[in-house]
C-alpha positions in Angstrom: -1.6 -20.4 -39.7 -0.3 -22.7 -36.8 2.2 -21.1 -35.0 5.2 -23.3 -33.6 6.3 -20.5 -30.9 3.8 -20.0 -28.1 3.9 -16.9 -25.2 4.2 -17.2 -21.9 2.7 -14.1 -20.0 4.1 -12.9 -16.7 1.7 -10.3 -14.8 2.8 -7.2 -12.6 2.5 -7.1 -9.0 -1.0 -7.6 -7.1 -2.8 -8.6 -10.4 -3.4 -12.1 -11.7 -3.5 -14.1 -15.1 -7.0 -12.9 -15.8 -5.8 -9.4 -16.9 -4.4 -11.2 -20.2 -8.1 -12.5 -21.1 -9.3 -9.5 -23.6 -5.4 -9.7 -25.1 -5.6 -13.9 -25.8 -9.1 -13.7 -27.7 -7.2 -11.3 -30.0 -4.1 -13.5 -31.2 -4.1 -17.1 -32.6 -1.1 -18.4 -30.8 -0.7 -20.9 -27.9 -0.4 -18.9 -24.9 0.4 -19.7 -20.9 -0.5 -17.2 -18.4 1.7 -17.5 -15.2 0.1 -16.5 -11.9 2.2 -15.6 -9.2 2.2 -18.3 -6.4 0.8 -16.1 -3.6 -2.7 -16.1 -5.0 -4.3 -18.3 -2.5 -2.4 -17.4 0.5 -2.3 -15.7 4.1 -0.6 -12.6 4.4 1.7 -14.2 6.7 2.6 -17.2 4.2 3.3 -14.2 1.8 5.6 -12.5 3.7 7.8 -15.5 3.8 7.6 -15.8 0.0 11.4 -15.3 -1.1 12.0 -14.2 -4.9 13.1 -17.3 -5.8 9.6 -18.8 -5.1 8.1 -16.4 -7.7 11.0 -17.8 -10.4 10.3 -21.4 -9.4 6.5 -21.2 -9.7 7.0 -19.7 -13.4 9.7 -22.2 -14.3 7.4 -25.2 -13.3 4.4 -23.7 -15.0 6.6 -23.6 -18.3 8.1 -26.9 -17.6 4.7 -28.7 -17.5 3.4 -26.7 -20.9 4.0 -28.8 -24.4 5.1 -26.0 -26.4 8.7 -26.4 -27.3 9.8 -22.8 -28.2 7.8 -19.7 -26.9 8.4 -15.8 -26.4 8.2 -14.3 -23.0 6.1 -11.1 -22.5 6.3 -9.4 -19.2 4.6 -6.8 -17.3 5.7 -4.2 -14.9 7.7 -5.9 -12.2 6.8 -9.5 -13.7 10.1 -8.5 -16.0 12.0 -9.4 -12.7 10.8 -13.1 -12.9 11.0 -13.3 -16.7 14.5 -12.3 -17.0 15.6 -15.0 -14.1 12.9 -17.6 -16.1 14.7 -16.5 -19.5 18.0 -17.5 -18.1 16.6 -21.1 -17.2 14.9 -21.6 -21.1 18.0 -20.1 -23.3 17.1 -23.1 -26.0 13.6 -22.6 -26.0 13.4 -18.7 -25.6 12.5 -16.9 -29.1 12.0 -13.5 -28.0 11.5 -11.2 -24.9 8.9 -8.4 -24.4 9.0 -5.9 -21.9 5.2 -3.9 -21.4 6.1 -1.0 -19.6 8.3 -2.9 -17.4 11.4 -2.0 -14.8 14.6 -3.6 -16.5 17.1 -3.6 -13.7 21.1 -3.4 -14.3 22.6 -6.6 -13.5 22.6 -6.9 -9.8 19.9 -4.4 -8.8 16.5 -4.7 -7.2 13.0 -3.5 -8.0 13.5 -0.5 -5.6 17.1 0.1 -6.3 16.1 0.7 -9.9 13.7 3.6 -9.0 14.8 7.1 -9.3 15.9 9.0 -6.7 14.1 10.1 -4.3 11.5 6.8 -5.2 14.5 4.5 -4.3 14.7 5.9 -0.9 10.9 6.3 0.1 9.7 2.8 -1.1 11.8 0.8 1.0 10.3 3.1 4.0 6.4 2.4 2.4 7.1 -1.3 2.1 8.1 -1.5 5.7 5.1 0.7 7.1 2.1 -0.2 4.4 2.9 -3.2 3.0 2.7 -4.2 -0.7 -0.9 -3.5 -1.4 -1.4 0.4 -2.4 -4.5 2.2 -1.1 -7.7 1.9 -3.5 -7.1 5.6 -4.9 -3.6 4.6 -5.7 -4.4 1.7 -7.4 -7.2 3.8 -9.5 -5.1 6.4 -10.6 -1.7 4.9 -11.4 -2.9 1.5 -12.9 -6.3 2.3 -14.0 -6.5 5.6 -15.5 -7.6 4.8 -18.8 -10.2 1.8 -17.9 -13.8 1.8 -17.6 -15.2 2.1 -14.4 -16.1 -1.8 -14.7 -12.2 -2.8 -15.4 -11.1 -0.7 -12.3 -13.5 -2.0 -10.0 -12.2 -5.8 -10.9 -8.5 -4.6 -10.8 -8.9 -2.9 -7.4 -11.0 -6.2 -6.0 -8.7 -8.5 -7.4 -5.7 -6.9 -6.0 -3.6 -9.1 -3.9 -0.3 -8.1 -1.7 3.2 -9.7 -3.0 6.1 -10.8 -0.8 8.4 -7.7 -0.1 11.2 -9.9 -1.7 9.6 -9.2 -4.8 10.7 -5.7 -4.5 14.1 -5.9 -2.3 15.9 -8.7 -4.1 18.8 -8.0 -6.1 18.7 -10.2 -9.2 21.8 -11.2 -11.3 21.2 -12.2 -14.8 22.1 -12.2 -18.2 20.2 -10.4 -20.5 18.5 -13.0 -23.2 20.3 -13.5 -26.1 17.2 -13.1 -28.3 14.8 -10.4 -30.0 13.8 -8.2 -27.3 11.5 -5.1 -27.4 10.3 -2.9 -25.2 6.5 -1.6 -25.3 6.3 1.8 -23.9 3.4 2.9 -22.4 2.5 7.0 -23.2 -0.2 7.3 -20.4 1.2 5.4 -17.8 0.7 7.0 -14.2 2.7 4.2 -12.6 6.1 4.6 -14.6 6.6 7.6 -16.3 8.1 8.1 -20.0 11.7 9.0 -19.1 12.0 6.0 -16.6 10.6 3.6 -19.5 12.7 5.2 -22.0 15.7 4.1 -19.7 14.4 0.7 -19.0 14.1 -0.2 -22.6 18.2 0.9 -22.9 18.8 -1.2 -20.2 16.9 -4.0 -21.8 19.2 -3.1 -25.0 16.0 -3.4 -26.9 16.1 -3.6 -30.6 13.0 -1.8 -30.9 10.6 0.4 -28.8 6.9 0.2 -29.7 4.9 3.0 -28.2 1.0 2.4 -27.0 -1.0 5.5 -26.0 -2.4 3.8 -23.5 -1.9 3.5 -19.5 -0.1 1.0 -17.3 -2.5 -1.9 -18.6 -2.4 -2.0 -22.2 -3.7 -5.9 -22.3 -7.2 -4.5 -20.7 -7.3 -1.0 -22.3 -5.3 -1.7 -26.0 -6.0 -5.4 -26.1 -6.4 -5.7 -29.8 -3.4 -3.2 -30.5 -1.0 -5.0 -28.3 -2.2 -8.2 -29.6 -1.4 -7.0 -33.0 1.9 -6.3 -31.8 2.7 -9.6 -30.3 1.1 -11.4 -33.3 3.8 -9.4 -35.6 6.5 -10.2 -33.5 5.9 -13.8 -33.5 5.5 -14.2 -37.3 8.6 -12.3 -37.7 10.6 -14.5 -35.5 8.7 -17.5 -37.5 9.9 -16.0 -40.7 13.4 -15.4 -39.9 13.8 -18.8 -38.8 12.1 -20.3 -42.0 14.6 -18.4 -44.1 17.7 -19.3 -41.9 
């Protein structure tokens, strides 16, 4: 089946577009994988980057893509970028999928969306240690259900982000479109109760659970691919019958 709706994938902090590679093999849908703009930048330049730089980089990549309608699939902190991007493509957007994401209340930052006491501790950690966690933290929080080889790739390719990604308070309007939240039941980075709250913040029409750690696009590529394919199929069917 030829699809007239594509998928824009937005990864989370420290990661890159390659995390989606296994998942993309499982779906027969046009895809665009966004890379954050810090990937080939020195640490001083990364610190100078603003939240708007992240959004602009994504918007420009989408504008250069020759697909008229798409859904956004945003992972983790990538939902912050995704929500701002969604506001710029109201006529093209057909759906929004949050994967283990932090979804702010309008006017909040990533840090201010965290539960107490993390919201107090996180700014101190960012100031003292920057945005790249120690290897042990990356392994235990992001890679708890990955193979040794997959874990090694995530650790070796992990890059620091601008602090602005974590600290900028964003204003947005929830996308007026189909919204689902994919809850990760074995996620050591975003606890289950916090994900429930985030799904509520998204006003998600549907919550779909996967028994996966923080990176289901790697550990459960086939299952996540099936969910996304079904979602795109449902949207396309509803547009045919409208």
